[in-house]
BASE-882588 format. One record per residue: residue in three letters; chain; x, z, y of N, C-alpha, C, CB in turn; residue number from 1. Coordinates in steps of 0.1 Angstrom, whole numbers, plus 2048, in hexadecimal, padded with zeros to 3 digits. Glycine has a CB too. Layout:
BEGIN
+------+-----+------+------+------+-------+-------+-------+------+------+------+-------+-------+-------+-----+
! type ! mol ! n.xx ! n.zz ! n.yy ! ca.xx ! ca.zz ! ca.yy ! c.xx ! c.zz ! c.yy ! cb.xx ! cb.zz ! cb.yy ! seq !
+------+-----+------+------+------+-------+-------+-------+------+------+------+-------+-------+-------+-----+
!  ALA !   A !    X !    Z !    Y !     X !     Z !     Y !    X !    Z !    Y !     X !     Z !     Y ! NUM !
...
+------+-----+------+------+------+-------+-------+-------+------+------+------+-------+-------+-------+-----+
This chain:
BEGIN
+------+-----+------+------+------+-------+-------+-------+------+------+------+-------+-------+-------+-----+
! type ! mol ! n.xx ! n.zz ! n.yy ! ca.xx ! ca.zz ! ca.yy ! c.xx ! c.zz ! c.yy ! cb.xx ! cb.zz ! cb.yy ! seq !
+------+-----+------+------+------+-------+-------+-------+------+------+------+-------+-------+-------+-----+
!  UNK !   A !  14C !  C1E !  F83 !   149 !   C2B !   F7F !  13C !  C31 !  F85 !   155 !   C34 !   F83 !   1 !
!  UNK !   A !  134 !  C36 !  F7C !   127 !   C3B !   F81 !  128 !  C48 !  F89 !   11E !   C3D !   F75 !   2 !
!  UNK !   A !  11E !  C4B !  F91 !   11D !   C57 !   F98 !  115 !  C62 !  F91 !   118 !   C55 !   FA6 !   3 !
!  UNK !   A !  10E !  C5F !  F86 !   107 !   C69 !   F7F !  105 !  C64 !  F70 !   0F9 !   C6B !   F85 !   4 !
!  UNK !   A !  104 !  C6E !  F68 !   102 !   C6C !   F59 !  0F8 !  C76 !  F54 !   110 !   C6D !   F52 !   5 !
!  UNK !   A !  0F1 !  C71 !  F4A !   0E8 !   C7A !   F42 !  0F0 !  C80 !  F37 !   0DB !   C73 !   F3D !   6 !
!  UNK !   A !  0F0 !  C8D !  F35 !   0F7 !   C93 !   F2A !  0ED !  C97 !  F1F !   0FF !   CA0 !   F2F !   7 !
!  UNK !   A !  0EF !  C92 !  F13 !   0E7 !   C95 !   F07 !  0EE !  C9C !  EFC !   0E0 !   C89 !   F02 !   8 !
!  UNK !   A !  0E8 !  CA5 !  EF6 !   0ED !   CAC !   EEA !  0E3 !  CAC !  EDF !   0F2 !   CBB !   EEE !   9 !
!  UNK !   A !  0E6 !  CA6 !  ED4 !   0DD !   CA5 !   EC9 !  0CF !  CA0 !  ECD !   0DB !   CB3 !   EC2 !  10 !
!  UNK !   A !  0CF !  C95 !  ED4 !   0C3 !   C8E !   ED9 !  0BB !  C96 !  EE3 !   0BB !   C8A !   ECD !  11 !
!  UNK !   A !  0C1 !  CA1 !  EE8 !   0BA !   CA9 !   EF2 !  0C1 !  CA7 !  EFF !   0B9 !   CB8 !   EEE !  12 !
!  UNK !   A !  0BA !  CA5 !  F0A !   0C0 !   CA4 !   F17 !  0C5 !  CB1 !  F1C !   0B7 !   C9D !   F22 !  13 !
!  UNK !   A !  0D2 !  CB3 !  F1D !   0D8 !   CBF !   F22 !  0D7 !  CC0 !  F31 !   0E6 !   CC1 !   F1D !  14 !
!  UNK !   A !  0D9 !  CB5 !  F38 !   0D9 !   CB5 !   F46 !  0DF !  CA8 !  F4B !   0E1 !   CC1 !   F4C !  15 !
!  UNK !   A !  0E2 !  CA8 !  F58 !   0E9 !   C9C !   F5E !  0F5 !  CA2 !  F65 !   0E0 !   C95 !   F68 !  16 !
!  UNK !   A !  0FF !  C99 !  F67 !   10B !   C9C !   F6F !  10B !  C92 !  F7B !   118 !   C9D !   F67 !  17 !
!  UNK !   A !  10E !  C97 !  F87 !   10E !   C8E !   F92 !  11C !  C8F !  F99 !   102 !   C92 !   F9C !  18 !
!  UNK !   A !  122 !  C84 !  F9B !   12F !   C84 !   FA1 !  12F !  C88 !  FB0 !   136 !   C77 !   F9F !  19 !
!  UNK !   A !  138 !  C91 !  FB4 !   13A !   C94 !   FC3 !  149 !  C94 !  FC5 !   133 !   CA1 !   FC7 !  20 !
!  UNK !   A !  14D !  C99 !  FD1 !   15B !   C99 !   FD4 !  163 !  CA2 !  FCB !   15C !   C9D !   FE3 !  21 !
!  UNK !   A !  15D !  CAC !  FC5 !   165 !   CB5 !   FBD !  165 !  CB2 !  FAE !   15F !   CC3 !   FBE !  22 !
!  UNK !   A !  15C !  CA9 !  FAA !   15B !   CA6 !   F9B !  14D !  CA3 !  F98 !   160 !   CB1 !   F92 !  23 !
!  UNK !   A !  148 !  CA7 !  F8C !   13B !   CA4 !   F87 !  133 !  CB1 !  F86 !   13B !   C9C !   F7A !  24 !
!  UNK !   A !  129 !  CB3 !  F8E !   121 !   CBF !   F8E !  116 !  CBE !  F83 !   11B !   CC2 !   F9C !  25 !
!  UNK !   A !  114 !  CC9 !  F7B !   10A !   CC9 !   F71 !  0FD !  CCE !  F76 !   10F !   CD1 !   F65 !  26 !
!  UNK !   A !  0F2 !  CC7 !  F72 !   0E4 !   CCC !   F75 !  0DD !  CCD !  F68 !   0DD !   CC2 !   F7F !  27 !
!  UNK !   A !  0D9 !  CD9 !  F64 !   0D3 !   CDB !   F57 !  0C5 !  CD5 !  F56 !   0D3 !   CEA !   F53 !  28 !
!  UNK !   A !  0C1 !  CD0 !  F4B !   0B4 !   CCA !   F48 !  0AB !  CD4 !  F41 !   0B5 !   CBD !   F40 !  29 !
!  UNK !   A !  0B1 !  CDF !  F3B !   0A9 !   CE9 !   F34 !  0B0 !  CF6 !  F35 !   0A7 !   CE5 !   F25 !  30 !
!  UNK !   A !  0A9 !  D01 !  F32 !   0AE !   D0E !   F32 !  0BA !  D10 !  F29 !   0A4 !   D18 !   F2F !  31 !
!  UNK !   A !  0BA !  D08 !  F1E !   0C4 !   D09 !   F14 !  0D2 !  D06 !  F1A !   0C1 !   CFF !   F08 !  32 !
!  UNK !   A !  0D3 !  CFE !  F24 !   0DF !   CFA !   F2A !  0E1 !  D00 !  F38 !   0E0 !   CEB !   F2B !  33 !
!  UNK !   A !  0D9 !  D0A !  F3B !   0DA !   D10 !   F49 !  0E8 !  D16 !  F4C !   0D0 !   D1A !   F4A !  34 !
!  UNK !   A !  0EF !  D1A !  F42 !   0FD !   D20 !   F44 !  106 !  D16 !  F4B !   102 !   D25 !   F37 !  35 !
!  UNK !   A !  103 !  D09 !  F4A !   10C !   CFF !   F4F !  108 !  CFB !  F5D !   10C !   CF2 !   F46 !  36 !
!  UNK !   A !  0FC !  CFF !  F62 !   0F7 !   CFC !   F6F !  101 !  CFE !  F7A !   0EA !   D03 !   F72 !  37 !
!  UNK !   A !  103 !  CF4 !  F82 !   10C !   CF5 !   F8D !  11B !  CF4 !  F8B !   109 !   D01 !   F94 !  38 !
!  UNK !   A !  11F !  CF4 !  F7E !   12D !   CF3 !   F7B !  132 !  CE5 !  F7E !   130 !   CF6 !   F6C !  39 !
!  UNK !   A !  13F !  CE4 !  F82 !   145 !   CD8 !   F86 !  14F !  CD4 !  F7A !   14D !   CD9 !   F93 !  40 !
!  UNK !   A !  14E !  CC8 !  F76 !   156 !   CC2 !   F6B !  15F !  CB7 !  F70 !   14E !   CBE !   F5F !  41 !
!  UNK !   A !  16A !  CB4 !  F6A !   173 !   CA9 !   F6F !  16C !  C9C !  F6C !   180 !   CAA !   F68 !  42 !
!  UNK !   A !  164 !  C9B !  F61 !   15E !   C8F !   F5D !  152 !  C92 !  F55 !   168 !   C85 !   F56 !  43 !
!  UNK !   A !  14A !  C87 !  F52 !   13E !   C89 !   F4A !  140 !  C8D !  F3C !   136 !   C7C !   F4A !  44 !
!  UNK !   A !  14B !  C88 !  F36 !   14F !   C8C !   F28 !  152 !  C9B !  F27 !   15B !   C84 !   F24 !  45 !
!  UNK !   A !  158 !  CA1 !  F31 !   15B !   CAF !   F31 !  14E !  CB7 !  F31 !   164 !   CB3 !   F3D !  46 !
!  UNK !   A !  144 !  CB2 !  F39 !   137 !   CB9 !   F3A !  130 !  CB8 !  F2D !   12F !   CB3 !   F45 !  47 !
!  UNK !   A !  131 !  CAD !  F26 !   12A !   CAB !   F19 !  130 !  CB4 !  F0F !   12C !   C9C !   F15 !  48 !
!  UNK !   A !  13D !  CB6 !  F0F !   144 !   CBF !   F06 !  13F !  CCD !  F08 !   153 !   CBE !   F07 !  49 !
!  UNK !   A !  13E !  CD1 !  F14 !   139 !   CDF !   F18 !  12B !  CE1 !  F13 !   13A !   CE1 !   F27 !  50 !
!  UNK !   A !  123 !  CD7 !  F15 !   115 !   CD8 !   F10 !  114 !  CD9 !  F01 !   10D !   CCC !   F15 !  51 !
!  UNK !   A !  11C !  CD1 !  EFA !   11D !   CD2 !   EEB !  121 !  CE0 !  EE7 !   126 !   CC7 !   EE5 !  52 !
!  UNK !   A !  12C !  CE5 !  EED !   130 !   CF3 !   EEA !  125 !  CFD !  EEC !   13D !   CF7 !   EF2 !  53 !
!  UNK !   A !  11E !  CFC !  EF7 !   113 !   D05 !   EFA !  109 !  D04 !  EEF !   10E !   D03 !   F08 !  54 !
!  UNK !   A !  105 !  CF8 !  EEC !   0FA !   CF6 !   EE2 !  0FE !  CFB !  ED4 !   0F7 !   CE7 !   EE1 !  55 !
!  UNK !   A !  10B !  CFC !  ED1 !   10F !   D01 !   EC4 !  113 !  D0F !  EC4 !   11B !   CF8 !   EBF !  56 !
!  UNK !   A !  111 !  D16 !  ECF !   113 !   D24 !   ED0 !  121 !  D28 !  ED3 !   10F !   D2A !   EC4 !  57 !
!  UNK !   A !  12A !  D1F !  ED6 !   138 !   D22 !   ED9 !  139 !  D28 !  EE7 !   141 !   D15 !   ED8 !  58 !
!  UNK !   A !  143 !  D30 !  EE9 !   145 !   D36 !   EF6 !  14A !  D2C !  F00 !   14F !   D42 !   EF5 !  59 !
!  UNK !   A !  143 !  D2C !  F0C !   147 !   D23 !   F17 !  153 !  D29 !  F1F !   13B !   D20 !   F20 !  60 !
!  UNK !   A !  15C !  D21 !  F22 !   167 !   D25 !   F2B !  164 !  D20 !  F39 !   175 !   D1F !   F26 !  61 !
!  UNK !   A !  163 !  D2A !  F42 !   15F !   D27 !   F50 !  16C !  D25 !  F57 !   157 !   D32 !   F56 !  62 !
!  UNK !   A !  16D !  D1A !  F5F !   179 !   D17 !   F67 !  17A !  D20 !  F72 !   179 !   D08 !   F6C !  63 !
!  UNK !   A !  186 !  D25 !  F76 !   187 !   D2E !   F81 !  18C !  D27 !  F8D !   191 !   D39 !   F7D !  64 !
+------+-----+------+------+------+-------+-------+-------+------+------+------+-------+-------+-------+-----+
């Protein structure tokens, strides 16, 4: 299992996620995905889904 993944949406790099003790932390690659900056996801797939929702204008659900 890798410790980091590049997240792409429609051939655009959204950011990277890096695994730590809490999960996968998102680091945005552009202003378009800044809303995800610093969020922790259970896995890379979850981060990719969030980036796709953001790119299509869907409301993001922030974990509490």
